N, C-alpha and C positions, 0 to 999 in steps of 0.2 A: 815629660821631660824627663823621666827614668827612662822610657822607652827609646829614646833618643838616644842615652848616652849609654846604652846597652848594644847600640847599634854601632855605635863607634867603637866599643870595645869590641865586637864579634868584627870588623872590618881591620882590626888592627891585631888582633889575635885569632887568627885561623884556627886553632887546635881547638877541640871541643874542651879538652882537660882546661887549658889556660882562659877560655871564655867562663867554662864555669865558675872556676874561682874568681875571677874576677867579676862577673857578675856578682856572685856571691858574696865578693866584697863591697860592690856597691850597695847591693842589697842593705848589708850589716850598718853600711854609713848611713842610707836613709833611714833605717830605722832609729838609729841612735840619733839623728837629726831630728826625729819626732818626738822619740821619748826622753830625750835633753837638750831641748832648745836651748840656744846662749840667752842670758838670761838680759833683758832688755836695760838699759840706762834710761830713769829717769829722775824726775828732780826731786827732793825733798818735800813733800806736806805736809803742813799742820796738821793733818790727823794724825799722822804714824807719828810723831811726836808726842802729842795729845794721849794717844792710845796708853804711852808707857808710862802718862805724871797721873798720879790719883790728885783731884781736887781738894783745894786747900779751904773751899767756901761750900763746897758740898761731901761731906763725909761719907765716903765711902762708894763714891763715884768717881768714875775717871773722868779725867778734865775735859773731855771729847763728849762728855754726857752730861756735864754739868749746867744748869740753867739759869743758874745767878749771872748777876752782872759781872762779879767779879771773875767769874769763869771766861764771860766773852772779852773782858780785860787780856787776861792770860792766852786766850787764845790769839788773840791780836800782837802780843808781845811775841808768841812761836813765830806768828808769821813775818813779823818787823825783824827778827832775828834769821827766819830764813832770807828773807831779801838783801838781808846783809852778809849772806856767804857762807853763815856758821851752818857747823855740822849738826846732826844730831846728838851726837854724843857731847859735843859744846853745850848745846843747849839745855840738856839735862842733867848737865853739870850745874850750870847756872841754877836750874832749880833745887837742886840740891843745895847747894852753897845758901841759898836764900827761906829754903823751907826744912832742911835737913831731909835724911834718907828715907823719914817716913812718906814724902813725896813719892815714893818711887812705885809704879804697880806691881813690881816683880823684886823681892828681894836681891841686894847685891849679892853676887857668887864673890863672896870673901869672908873671912872669920867666923863667926857663929852661923850665919847666915847660911853657910856651906851645908850645914847638917839637914836644914829646910829643904834644901837641893838635891840630897842626896840620900835622906832616907826613904821616897817610895821605892829606889832602887834596893837600898838595904832591907825593906820588908819583902819584896819580890827575892831576895836574893835567900832571906832566910826563910819562905814558903817552898821555894825549890829545895832547901836543903832538908825541909820537915820530910816532904813527901817522898824523897829519895831517903831517909832513913827511916818513914815508917814501911815503906815498899820493899827495904833490905831487912828488914825484921818480918816482914808477913811472910818473905821468900823462903829466909832461913826457917822458918816456923814450920812452912810448908815442907821441906826436905824432912824433916824432922818427924814429922807424920809420913810422910810417905816411905820410910823404911822403920817400923815400928819394931818395938825389940820384944815384943810379945810372938812366940812360936805358936804355929797353928797347931789347931787340933788334932790329935793321931787318928787313924782311920777306925780305932774302936771308939772311939766316943761322937766321933763324926757317924759312925754308920748306925748307933743307938738311936742320935738325934733325925737319923734320915727315916730310918724304921717307924720312928714315934709320929714322923708327921705325916710319913704312906696311912699308917693306921689311922689315924685324923680324919685325913682326906678321903678314903673309903668310907668312912662311917658317916660323915657328913653328906647331907641330903637338899636337894633341891629347892 
């Protein structure tokens, strides 16, 4: 299909520069379509809603995973509400009204619960800050070692030690 589009473009634009530009444009559009496809519109399912609600009958489990009879009844209630045309948010709000906010699988993004949502990012940001601070201290300390304030020994002292090393090496037997 893309080759036929390129052939049409080639006949429309006879210049090589124009053909190259438009073929690059078509290629880019094809890649965009491949990597960013249009989101399909599908109907709301019971599983989507039940994955966001904790089971009141089975503590610590999502409603979708609850094997109890009450869990089955709540899943059927979700199916009925979907059949009546309610949205996911309306169904979840119904369960929050009946059971409270503890029924939600994820904490709501409001009030005190915002700290739960932003805490990992805060920890990550602090970690980056600590690493940057340690690196800055390390670089400054290295600069101080790179330019010592101690003067090198004079040539007379240096010659004295070099003569001694030469003497010891000559006396050394293998």
